[in-house]
Every structure is written in structure tokens, then in C-alpha cells.
C-alpha positions in Angstrom: 93.6 113.7 99.6 92.3 117.2 100.1 89.9 116.3 103.0 92.8 115.2 105.1 94.9 118.1 104.2 92.1 120.5 105.1 91.8 118.9 108.6 88.8 116.7 108.0 88.8 113.6 110.3 86.3 111.4 108.5 86.7 109.6 105.2 83.6 108.2 103.5 83.5 105.5 100.9 86.5 103.4 101.5 86.2 100.2 99.4 83.1 101.5 97.5 82.9 101.2 93.7 80.1 102.1 91.3 79.0 105.2 93.2 78.7 103.1 96.4 76.5 100.5 94.8 79.2 97.8 95.3 82.0 97.1 97.6 85.5 95.8 96.8 88.0 94.4 99.3 90.7 95.2 96.8 89.5 98.8 96.6 89.4 99.0 100.4 93.1 97.9 100.6 94.1 100.4 97.9 92.1 103.2 99.6 93.9 102.5 102.9 97.2 102.9 101.0 96.1 106.2 99.5 94.8 107.5 102.9 98.1 106.5 104.6 99.9 108.6 102.0 97.6 111.5 102.6 98.1 111.3 106.4 101.8 111.3 105.8 101.6 114.5 103.8 99.2 116.0 106.3 101.8 115.4 109.1 104.2 117.6 107.2 107.7 116.9 105.9 110.6 117.4 108.2 112.9 120.0 106.7 116.3 120.2 108.3 119.8 120.6 106.9 120.2 116.8 107.3 117.0 115.9 105.4 117.9 118.4 102.7 121.5 117.0 102.6 122.8 120.6 102.5 126.3 119.5 103.6 126.5 117.0 100.8 125.1 119.3 98.2 127.7 121.9 99.2 130.5 119.3 98.9 129.4 118.1 95.5 128.9 121.7 94.3 126.4 123.6 92.3 125.7 122.1 88.8 127.1 118.7 89.7 125.3 115.5 90.3 124.3 114.8 93.9 121.5 112.5 93.0 123.9 109.5 93.0 125.4 110.5 96.4 125.0 108.1 99.2 123.0 110.6 101.3 120.4 110.9 98.6 119.9 107.1 98.6 119.7 107.1 102.4 117.0 109.8 102.4 114.9 108.1 99.7 112.9 106.3 102.4 111.9 109.5 104.1 109.0 109.8 101.6 105.7 108.1 102.2 106.0 104.3 101.7 102.9 102.9 100.1 102.5 99.1 100.2 100.7 98.8 96.8 102.0 101.6 94.6 105.1 100.2 93.0 107.8 102.8 92.7 110.4 100.4 91.3 112.1 101.0 87.9 110.2 99.4 85.0 112.8 96.7 84.6 112.6 95.7 88.2 108.8 95.7 88.1 108.9 93.4 85.0 111.4 91.1 86.7 109.0 90.8 89.6 106.2 89.6 87.3 104.7 92.9 86.0 101.8 92.7 88.4 99.4 95.6 88.3 98.2 97.2 91.5 94.8 95.5 91.4 96.4 92.0 91.1 98.7 92.7 94.0 95.7 94.0 96.1 93.7 90.8 95.1 96.6 88.6 96.3 96.6 90.4 99.6 92.8 90.0 100.0 93.1 86.3 99.1 95.9 85.8 101.6 94.0 87.6 104.4 90.8 85.7 103.8 92.7 82.4 103.8 95.1 82.9 106.6 93.9 85.6 109.0 93.0 84.3 112.5 90.6 86.4 114.6 91.6 86.8 118.2 89.0 85.3 120.4 86.8 87.7 122.4 87.4 87.3 126.1 84.5 86.2 128.3 84.0 89.6 130.1 83.7 91.4 126.7 81.2 88.7 125.5 79.2 89.1 128.7 79.1 92.9 128.3 78.0 92.6 124.7 75.3 90.2 125.6 74.0 92.5 128.3 73.8 95.4 125.7 71.9 93.1 123.3 69.6 91.8 126.1 68.7 95.4 127.1 68.1 96.4 123.5 65.8 93.4 123.0 63.9 94.3 126.2 63.6 98.0 125.3 62.4 97.1 121.8 59.8 94.7 123.2 58.6 97.4 125.6 58.3 99.8 122.6 61.1 102.1 123.9 63.2 101.9 120.7 60.4 102.6 118.2 59.9 100.7 115.0 
């Protein structure tokens, strides 16, 4: 997470495993989740009397329990909201089947590979791509691109 927090704009190695010798679609999905959390943190956290629930804390009083207060539950979703890191209580997680993060990522990969439909590329874009490829072929044949 440190590269994003330091202002870096490039992340290298998403989806890589085994020191980059292999690639995992599951790892790619999890890396995206981690990066989204880091981007959330890098944007900063809004600190206002409302997000801190100052009014409610003052009403409940020092030393008393404001954790169970309605405003606390309402503000719980202010935090980053990863798709794969399960923040449920252990009993809820067990009731959902006790799936570990890799299993959930694998299910997502399987679903995407099975059901994702690619939007067709329009004719003008295909024509432009073909023109680029034709020029590259011509330049290569003329020795302009090197070997």
C-alpha cells in the first residue's frame, strides 16, 4: 500500500505469483481489492463533526457505550468496502459457508470466464487498428522497425 500513499501512480505485478514466474487470475482479483483499499486510504478520510458522531458521543456521555448507537452503525459503511475481504463476524461467515478468500476469488474468476460477454469493437475502431497493423507490417518489411 505504501506506493499509493507516497504518490506513486504505477503498480507492478498485479496477479503475479512465484516472483512473477506465474500469473493467477484469482491473485489479480485480490490485488485489485487491495489496491482499491489503498486508493481509498490515499484519498483521505473525511473528518467532520458528523462523521465523528460528535453530537451523539456528547449525548451518550464520556465513559458510556456509543458503539451500539444508531449513528455508529450508519457510519460503518464510510470505511473502505472490499469485495473479497470478509469483515463479517465469525458466526455469520460460518453460516455463509466458511469460504476462504481464495475460494471466493476463484468463484468470481469462474463466473467471469463463463458469463462475461465482450462488447464488439465497432467498425471504425477495427479499421483504425488494422491501419496501424498494416503500417507496422510495412515499416517492418522496409527495415524501419529493426529486428
